[in-house]
PAZAPA-4460 file (N, C-alpha, C; in steps of 0.05 Angstrom, whole numbers, plus 32768, in hexadecimal, padded with zeros to 4 digits):
% residues 189
    n_x    n_y    n_z   ca_x   ca_y   ca_z    c_x    c_y    c_z   seq   type   mol
   8043   8544   9066   8036   8546   907E   802F   8563   9086     1      X     A
   8012   8563   9093   8012   8582   9097   8012   8586   90B3     2      X     A
   8017   85A0   90C1   801C   859D   90DC   8013   85B7   90E8     3      X     A
   8009   85B5   90FC   7FFF   85CE   910B   8010   85D0   9127     4      X     A
   8019   85E4   9126   802D   85EB   9148   8022   85FE   9158     5      X     A
   8016   8604   916E   800E   8618   9180   8018   8613   9198     6      X     A
   801D   8632   91A7   8025   862E   91C6   8017   8646   91D2     7      X     A
   8019   863F   91EF   8012   8653   9201   801D   8654   921A     8      X     A
   801C   8672   9224   8029   8662   924B   8016   8661   9259     9      X     A
   8019   8650   926C   8002   864D   9282   800F   8653   929A    10      X     A
   8002   8660   92B7   8011   8666   92CA   800C   864F   92DD    11      X     A
   8013   8636   92DD   8016   8621   92EE   802C   8617   92E5    12      X     A
   8033   8601   92FE   8051   85F1   92F9   804C   85DD   92E1    13      X     A
   8067   85DE   92D4   805D   85C4   92BF   8053   85A9   92C5    14      X     A
   8058   8597   92DD   804D   8588   92E0   8031   8586   92E7    15      X     A
   8025   859B   92F2   800A   85A5   92F3   7FFD   85A5   92D6    16      X     A
   800C   85B2   92C0   7FFF   85B7   92A7   7FFD   859E   929C    17      X     A
   8016   8589   9299   8012   856F   9292   7FF9   855C   9294    18      X     A
   7FF5   855B   92B8   7FE3   854A   92C2   7FCA   8551   92B6    19      X     A
   7FBD   856B   92AF   7FAC   8578   92A4   7FA9   856F   9288    20      X     A
   7FC2   8572   927E   7FBD   856A   9263   7FB7   854C   925A    21      X     A
   7FC0   8538   9270   7FBA   851A   926A   7F9D   850F   926E    22      X     A
   7F94   8522   9281   7F76   851D   9284   7F6A   852D   926B    23      X     A
   7F70   851B   9258   7F5F   8527   923F   7F3E   8525   9241    24      X     A
   7F34   8522   9250   7F17   851E   9258   7F0D   8538   9263    25      X     A
   7F1B   8556   9264   7F1B   8568   926C   7F11   8575   9251    26      X     A
   7F0F   8567   9233   7F10   8578   9222   7EF5   857E   921C    27      X     A
   7EE7   856B   921E   7ECB   8571   9219   7EB5   858C   9228    28      X     A
   7ECC   8595   923C   7EBC   85AC   924F   7EC4   85C1   923E    29      X     A
   7ED1   85C5   9228   7EE3   85DC   9218   7ED9   85E9   9202    30      X     A
   7ED1   85CD   91FB   7EC5   85D0   91DB   7EA6   85C9   91D7    31      X     A
   7E91   85E0   91CE   7E79   85D5   91CA   7E77   85BE   91AF    32      X     A
   7E90   85C1   91A5   7E94   85A5   9191   7E9A   858D   9194    33      X     A
   7EA6   858D   91A8   7EAB   856B   91BC   7E90   8565   91CC    34      X     A
   7E85   8550   91BF   7E6B   854A   91D1   7E79   8534   91EC    35      X     A
   7E8E   852B   91DB   7E94   8510   91FC   7EAC   8507   91F4    36      X     A
   7EB8   8501   920D   7ED1   84F7   9202   7ED3   84DF   921E    37      X     A
   7ED9   84CE   9217   7EDC   84B1   9224   7EFC   84A8   9221    38      X     A
   7F04   84A0   9239   7F18   8499   923B   7F22   847D   9247    39      X     A
   7F2F   8468   9232   7F33   844E   9236   7F50   844F   9236    40      X     A
   7F50   844B   9257   7F6D   8449   925E   7F76   8452   9274    41      X     A
   7F8E   8456   9284   7F8F   8463   92A1   7FAB   847F   9296    42      X     A
   7FA5   8484   927C   7FAF   849A   9277   7FD0   8490   9276    43      X     A
   7FD9   847D   926B   7FF5   8477   926D   7FFA   8472   924F    44      X     A
   800E   8468   9246   800C   8468   9221   7FFB   8449   9225    45      X     A
   7FF7   8452   9205   7FDE   8442   91FE   7FBD   8448   9202    46      X     A
   7FBB   8458   9218   7F9E   8466   921F   7F8E   8478   9201    47      X     A
   7F81   846A   91FE   7F70   8470   91E8   7F58   8485   91EF    48      X     A
   7F4A   8497   91E0   7F34   84AB   91E7   7F24   84AE   91CF    49      X     A
   7F0D   84AA   91D5   7EF8   84B0   91C1   7EEA   84C6   91CD    50      X     A
   7EF0   84DC   91B0   7EF1   84F8   91B2   7ED3   84FC   9199    51      X     A
   7EBA   84FD   91A6   7EAC   84FD   9195   7EA1   851B   9192    52      X     A
   7EA8   852C   9178   7EA1   8542   916C   7E85   8544   915E    53      X     A
   7E7E   855B   9161   7E61   8564   9157   7E5C   857A   9153    54      X     A
   7E5D   8582   912C   7E58   85A4   9124   7E44   859E   9112    55      X     A
   7E2F   85AC   9115   7E17   85B4   9102   7E0B   8596   90FB    56      X     A
   7E0E   8586   90E8   7E01   8572   90E3   7E10   8555   90E4    57      X     A
   7E32   8555   90EF   7E40   8547   90EF   7E48   8541   9108    58      X     A
   7E50   8523   9108   7E53   8512   9125   7E6C   8504   9113    59      X     A
   7E7B   8509   912B   7E99   84FD   9126   7EA8   84F8   9140    60      X     A
   7EB6   84D3   913C   7ECB   84D0   915B   7EE2   84C9   914D    61      X     A
   7EEE   84D8   915A   7F0E   84DB   9157   7F17   84C5   916B    62      X     A
   7F2C   84B7   9166   7F3A   84A6   9184   7F58   84A5   9182    63      X     A
   7F5F   84BE   9192   7F80   84C6   9193   7F8F   84AA   91A8    64      X     A
   7FA1   84A0   919F   7FAB   8496   91BE   7FC7   84A0   91C1    65      X     A
   7FCE   84A1   91DB   7FE4   84AD   91E9   7FF7   8492   91E7    66      X     A
   8010   84A4   91D9   8025   8488   91C8   803C   848B   91D8    67      X     A
   8049   84A6   91E9   805F   84A6   91F4   8056   84BC   9208    68      X     A
   805D   84B9   9227   805E   84CD   9243   8078   84D0   9244    69      X     A
   8086   84ED   924B   809F   84EE   924C   8095   8504   926A    70      X     A
   808C   84F5   9281   807C   8510   9296   809C   851C   929F    71      X     A
   8094   8538   92A7   807F   8546   929B   8085   855B   927E    72      X     A
   8094   8550   926D   8096   8566   9259   8090   855C   923B    73      X     A
   807F   854A   923C   8072   8540   921D   8060   8528   9221    74      X     A
   8044   8530   9215   802D   8516   9213   8030   8518   91EB    75      X     A
   8034   84FC   91E4   8039   84FC   91CA   801A   84E8   91C1    76      X     A
   800E   84EB   91AD   7FF3   84DA   91AC   7FFB   84DF   9188    77      X     A
   7FE4   84CF   917D   7FE2   84CA   915D   7FC8   84BF   9164    78      X     A
   7FB7   84C0   9148   7F99   84BD   9140   7F9E   84A6   912A    79      X     A
   7F9C   8491   9124   7FAB   8480   910B   7F93   8480   90F7    80      X     A
   7F77   847B   910B   7F60   847B   90F5   7F52   8493   90EB    81      X     A
   7F4C   8492   90CE   7F47   84A1   90C2   7F51   84BF   90C0    82      X     A
   7F59   84CF   90D2   7F6C   84EA   90D1   7F89   84E4   90CE    83      X     A
   7F93   84D4   90D6   7FAF   84C7   90D4   7FC0   84DF   90D8    84      X     A
   7FBB   84EB   90F5   7FC7   8504   90FE   7FD9   84F4   9122    85      X     A
   7FEE   8506   9122   7FFA   84FB   9139   8006   8519   9144    86      X     A
   8010   8514   915E   801E   8531   9169   8021   8535   917F    87      X     A
   8025   8542   9190   8030   854C   91AC   8027   8563   91BC    88      X     A
   8028   8563   91D6   8029   857A   91E4   803E   8579   91F6    89      X     A
   8049   8585   91F5   8069   8590   91FB   8068   85A3   920D    90      X     A
   8073   85A7   9226   8071   85BB   9246   808E   85BC   924A    91      X     A
   808B   85DE   9247   80A8   85E3   9253   80A8   85F9   9267    92      X     A
   80BD   85F5   927B   80BC   8609   9292   80C0   8623   9285    93      X     A
   80B6   863D   9290   80B8   8653   9283   80D4   865A   92A1    94      X     A
   80E5   8666   9298   80FA   866D   92AB   80F9   8688   92B8    95      X     A
   80FF   8685   92D4   80FB   86A0   92E2   810D   86AC   92E2    96      X     A
   8106   86C9   92E1   811F   86DF   92E5   8130   86E3   92F7    97      X     A
   8148   86F5   92FA   8159   86F6   930D   8145   8708   931E    98      X     A
   812E   8713   9320   8120   8723   9338   810B   870A   933D    99      X     A
   8100   86F0   9333   80F2   86DD   9346   80DA   86DB   932D   100      X     A
   80DE   86EF   9320   80C2   86ED   9308   80C1   86DB   92F5   101      X     A
   80A9   86D8   92E8   80AB   86CA   92D1   80AB   86DF   92B6   102      X     A
   80B4   86DA   92A7   80B3   86F3   9289   80B5   86D5   9279   103      X     A
   809B   86D9   926B   8097   86C6   9253   8088   86D9   923F   104      X     A
   808D   86C9   9228   8081   86D8   9206   806E   86C9   920F   105      X     A
   8051   86E2   9210   8039   86CF   9212   802C   86C6   91FB   106      X     A
   803D   86C5   91DD   802F   86C6   91C4   802C   86D2   91B1   107      X     A
   8026   86EB   91BB   801E   870A   91AB   803A   871A   91AE   108      X     A
   8055   870E   91B3   8065   8723   91B3   806A   872F   91CC   109      X     A
   805B   872F   91E2   8052   873D   91FA   8063   872D   920B   110      X     A
   806C   8736   9220   8081   872C   9235   8068   872C   924E   111      X     A
   8073   871A   925D   8056   871B   9276   806A   870E   928D   112      X     A
   8065   8728   929D   807C   8721   92B7   8067   8718   92CF   113      X     A
   806A   8701   92DE   8062   86F3   92EF   8070   86E5   9306   114      X     A
   8066   86DF   9318   8073   86D4   932A   806C   86B0   9334   115      X     A
   8055   86AC   9327   8052   8694   9327   805F   867C   9311   116      X     A
   8065   8669   9316   8074   8657   9308   805F   8656   92E5   117      X     A
   8078   8652   92D0   8065   8655   92BB   8073   863E   92A7   118      X     A
   805C   8637   9295   805F   8628   9288   8053   8625   9268   119      X     A
   8064   8628   9258   805F   8626   9238   8055   860D   9230   120      X     A
   8044   860B   922C   802F   85F4   921C   802A   85FB   91FC   121      X     A
   803B   85E2   91F0   8042   85E5   91D9   8028   85C5   91CB   122      X     A
   8017   85CA   91B0   8010   85B4   91AB   801A   85B3   9190   123      X     A
   8019   85A2   9188   8021   8592   916A   800F   8584   915D   124      X     A
   8007   8589   9142   7FF7   8573   913C   8000   8575   911C   125      X     A
   8009   855E   9115   8013   8553   90FC   7FF6   8542   90EA   126      X     A
   7FF5   8545   90D8   7FE1   8533   90C9   7FE7   8532   90AD   127      X     A
   7FD9   8519   90A1   7FDA   8517   907F   7FBF   851B   9074   128      X     A
   7FBF   8532   906A   7FA6   8536   905A   7FA3   8527   9045   129      X     A
   7FB6   8516   903A   7FAC   8506   902A   7FA4   84E9   902A   130      X     A
   7FB0   84D9   9049   7FA1   84CB   904B   7F8B   84CB   9060   131      X     A
   7F7E   84E3   9068   7F72   84E5   9076   7F52   84DC   9064   132      X     A
   7F46   84CE   907A   7F2A   84C6   906F   7F0E   84D5   9075   133      X     A
   7F1D   84F0   9080   7F00   8500   908C   7EF2   8507   906F   134      X     A
   7F00   8504   9058   7EEE   850A   9040   7ECE   84FC   9035   135      X     A
   7ED5   84E1   904B   7EBE   84CC   904D   7EA9   84D6   9050   136      X     A
   7EA6   84EB   9068   7E95   84E9   9076   7E7B   84F4   906A   137      X     A
   7E66   84E0   907D   7E4A   84E2   9070   7E42   84FB   9075   138      X     A
   7E3F   850C   9063   7E31   851F   905E   7E1C   8527   904E   139      X     A
   7E0B   853D   905B   7DEE   853B   9056   7DE7   8544   9032   140      X     A
   7DD4   853E   902A   7DD2   8542   9006   7DDA   8567   9004   141      X     A
   7DE3   855F   8FED   7DF4   8578   8FE6   7E06   8588   8FF5   142      X     A
   7E0F   857F   9000   7E27   858B   9013   7E3C   857F   9011   143      X     A
   7E55   858F   9005   7E74   8582   9003   7E83   8585   9012   144      X     A
   7E97   8573   901B   7EA5   8575   9027   7EB5   858F   9021   145      X     A
   7EC1   859D   9007   7ECB   85B5   9013   7EBB   85C8   901E   146      X     A
   7E9B   85C5   901A   7E89   85DD   9023   7E8A   85DD   9046   147      X     A
   7E91   85C5   904D   7E95   85BC   906A   7EB0   85CD   9073   148      X     A
   7EC4   85C9   9062   7EE7   85D6   9069   7EE3   85F1   906C   149      X     A
   7ED9   85F8   905A   7EDA   8616   905D   7ECC   861E   9072   150      X     A
   7EB1   8615   9079   7EA7   861F   9094   7EB5   8616   90AC   151      X     A
   7ECA   8607   90AB   7ED1   85F9   90C3   7EF1   8606   90C7   152      X     A
   7F03   8613   90BA   7F0F   861B   90BD   7F11   8639   90D0   153      X     A
   7F01   864C   90C9   7F05   865E   90DA   7EFD   865B   90F9   154      X     A
   7EE3   8641   90F4   7EDC   863D   910B   7EF2   862C   9123   155      X     A
   7F03   8622   9112   7F19   860A   9120   7F29   8627   912C   156      X     A
   7F36   8644   911F   7F45   8650   912C   7F37   865B   9147   157      X     A
   7F19   8665   9145   7F17   8669   9160   7F0A   865A   9173   158      X     A
   7F0A   863F   9172   7F02   862E   917B   7F19   8623   9186   159      X     A
   7F31   861E   9185   7F4F   8625   918D   7F4E   863A   91A0   160      X     A
   7F50   8647   91A1   7F53   8660   91BA   7F42   8658   91CF   161      X     A
   7F27   865A   91C0   7F13   8658   91CF   7F13   8641   91EB   162      X     A
   7F22   8629   91DF   7F25   860E   91EB   7F3F   8617   9200   163      X     A
   7F54   8623   91EF   7F66   8627   91FD   7F64   8641   9221   164      X     A
   7F55   8652   9213   7F51   8661   922D   7F39   8658   9240   165      X     A
   7F2C   8645   9238   7F21   8632   924C   7F2B   861D   925E   166      X     A
   7F43   8615   9252   7F54   8602   9262   7F61   8611   926C   167      X     A
   7F6C   8626   9271   7F85   863A   927F   7F70   863F   9299   168      X     A
   7F57   864C   9295   7F42   8655   92A0   7F49   8638   92B7   169      X     A
   7F4A   8620   92AF   7F48   8610   92C7   7F5B   860E   92CF   170      X     A
   7F6F   8609   92BF   7F8F   8608   92CC   7F98   861C   92DF   171      X     A
   7F95   863B   92D8   7F95   8651   92E8   7F81   8652   9302   172      X     A
   7F68   8653   92FB   7F57   865B   9311   7F47   866D   9300   173      X     A
   7F4E   867E   92EA   7F40   8690   92EA   7F43   8698   92C3   174      X     A
   7F30   86A6   92BA   7F2B   86A6   929B   7F3F   86C0   9297   175      X     A
   7F4E   86BE   927C   7F5C   86D0   9277   7F5E   86C7   9256   176      X     A
   7F64   86DC   9240   7F70   86E0   922B   7F88   86D7   9229   177      X     A
   7F8B   86BE   9215   7F99   86A8   9219   7FAD   86B9   91F0   178      X     A
   7FC0   86B2   91F4   7FD1   86BF   91DE   7FDB   86A4   91D0   179      X     A
   7FCD   8696   91BB   7FD8   8686   91AA   7FF4   868B   9198   180      X     A
   8013   867C   9199   8021   8684   9187   801B   866B   9176   181      X     A
   801B   8670   915B   801B   8654   9147   803A   865F   9139   182      X     A
   8046   8641   9142   8063   863C   9138   8059   862E   911F   183      X     A
   804B   8624   9111   8048   8613   90FC   802A   8614   90F4   184      X     A
   8027   8611   90DC   800F   860B   90D3   8004   860E   90B0   185      X     A
   7FF7   85FA   90AC   7FF2   8600   9090   7FEA   8616   9081   186      X     A
   7FEC   861B   9066   7FE5   8637   9063   7FC1   8638   905B   187      X     A
   7FB8   8624   905E   7F9D   8614   9061   7F88   8622   907A   188      X     A
   7F94   8626   908B   7F8A   8624   90AD   7F91   8647   90AF   189      X     A
***
């Protein structure tokens, strides 16, 4: 099982960040590659999201489902079909310092001191490359899956940063550079 795990610090209370993440339909505003997100359910366990992705000449719909809610600490999800992935969003309050400020590592090893409440948001994605059926995408003639993957890899890293920066801007009220700390990732990413 391959895994990607990354985190960043946002300057909002943990409960506010949790509610923001639970409203997964916001995600279409953060990426030019997410064409549509439709929620089927009330956001509780069992809620499914149809996430339609578009890139180049490809369109694909993923259907993640919420599997566990531990408010305001964690949201677990899975994508059983095609991708065979699961993961979670974990939220941790960043402790205040004796002077009342918040000191947190920003992912780049820098310390950020601020008097606003801070939350570390962690995203973990685990996927089984061998069971994935994404290789069965209907590709245009003369285009291989390897060709598509070589072009998606650098795009995915840039897009992750961009999506996080746009989401953090919505959460905090202004855009800033977001440092992502990678805790785990396969050698192919």
